[in-house]
C-alpha positions in Angstrom: 0.0 0.0 0.0 3.0 2.3 0.3 3.1 3.0 -3.4 -0.5 4.1 -3.3 0.0 6.4 -0.4 3.1 7.9 -2.0 1.1 8.4 -5.3 -1.8 10.1 -3.5 0.6 12.3 -1.5 2.4 13.3 -4.6 -0.9 14.2 -6.3 -1.9 16.2 -3.2 -4.9 13.9 -2.6 -4.2 13.5 1.1 -7.9 13.8 1.8 -8.3 10.3 0.4 -5.7 9.0 2.9 -7.5 10.8 5.7 -10.8 9.3 4.6 -9.4 5.8 4.4 -7.8 6.2 7.9 -11.1 7.6 9.4 -13.0 4.7 7.9 -10.5 2.3 9.3 -10.8 3.8 12.8 -14.6 3.8 12.6 -14.7 0.2 11.4 -12.2 -0.9 14.1 -14.3 0.8 16.8 -17.5 -0.8 15.6 -15.9 -4.2 15.4 -14.5 -3.9 18.9 -17.7 -2.6 20.4 -19.9 -5.2 18.7 -17.6 -8.1 19.5 -17.0 -7.0 23.1 -20.7 -6.8 23.8 -21.2 -10.3 22.4 -18.6 -11.6 25.0 -16.0 -12.7 22.5 -12.5 -13.7 23.8 -10.2 -10.7 23.8 -7.5 -12.4 21.7 -10.1 -13.4 19.0 -11.5 -9.9 19.2 -8.2 -8.3 18.4 -7.6 -10.7 15.5 -11.0 -9.8 14.0 -10.4 -6.1 14.6 -7.4 -6.3 12.2 -10.0 -6.6 9.5 -10.5 -2.8 9.9 -7.0 -2.3 8.4 -8.2 -4.1 5.4 -10.9 -1.6 4.9 -8.3 1.2 4.6 -6.3 -0.9 2.1 -9.4 -1.7 0.0 -10.4 2.0 -0.2 -6.9 3.1 -1.2 -6.6 0.3 -3.8 -9.9 0.9 -5.4 -9.4 4.7 -5.5 -6.0 4.4 -7.2 -7.2 1.8 -9.6 -10.1 3.9 -10.7 -8.5 7.3 -10.8 -5.0 6.3 -12.1 -5.8 3.7 -14.8 -3.0 5.0 -17.0 -0.2 4.1 -14.5 1.9 1.1 -15.5 3.4 -0.4 -12.3 5.5 -2.9 -14.3 7.2 -0.4 -16.4 11.0 -0.3 -16.4 12.4 2.4 -14.1 14.4 5.3 -15.4 17.5 5.1 -13.2 18.8 8.5 -14.2 15.9 10.0 -12.3 17.1 8.3 -9.2 20.3 10.4 -9.0 18.5 12.9 -6.7 17.1 10.3 -4.3 19.6 11.2 -1.6 18.5 14.8 -1.7 15.0 13.7 -0.7 16.4 11.6 2.1 18.5 14.5 3.4 15.4 16.8 3.3 13.4 14.3 5.3 16.1 14.0 7.9 16.4 17.8 8.2 12.7 18.1 8.5 12.6 15.5 11.2 15.4 17.3 13.1 13.6 20.7 12.6 10.3 19.3 13.9 11.8 17.3 16.8 14.3 19.9 18.1 11.8 21.7 20.4 10.7 18.5 22.0 14.3 17.4 22.6 15.3 20.7 24.0 12.3 20.9 26.3 13.0 17.3 27.5 16.6 18.2 28.3 15.5 21.4 30.2 13.0 19.5 32.3 14.9 16.2 32.8 18.2 17.7 33.8 17.1 21.0 35.2 19.1 23.1 32.8 16.6 25.8 33.3 17.9 26.6 36.8 21.3 27.5 35.3 20.1 29.5 32.4 17.0 31.2 33.9 17.8 31.1 37.6 14.8 28.9 38.3 
């Protein structure tokens, strides 16, 4: 399903991904509530609840097959286009560092009481 998610993100159709995830959560909740009320064994209940993940996969699969009929998944790749793949990886790493830095800094301040040295707290 990763290729379908990447395709939808690249085409800026993230609302389809959000819809599929929401449907999966609703199906999971309904399955758990109905099976729990019937007194089903918890292990069996969790195995049946995995079916909700299939609903997300089915929605993504059907949407991509209907909207992107022209895509040939068995085409030979153009390896020259892959020369920039490391740039994308570096950008993802830098974005993760950028988004995670405030949490790491706050954790260090509160865990090791660095604030008392800097702020006089």
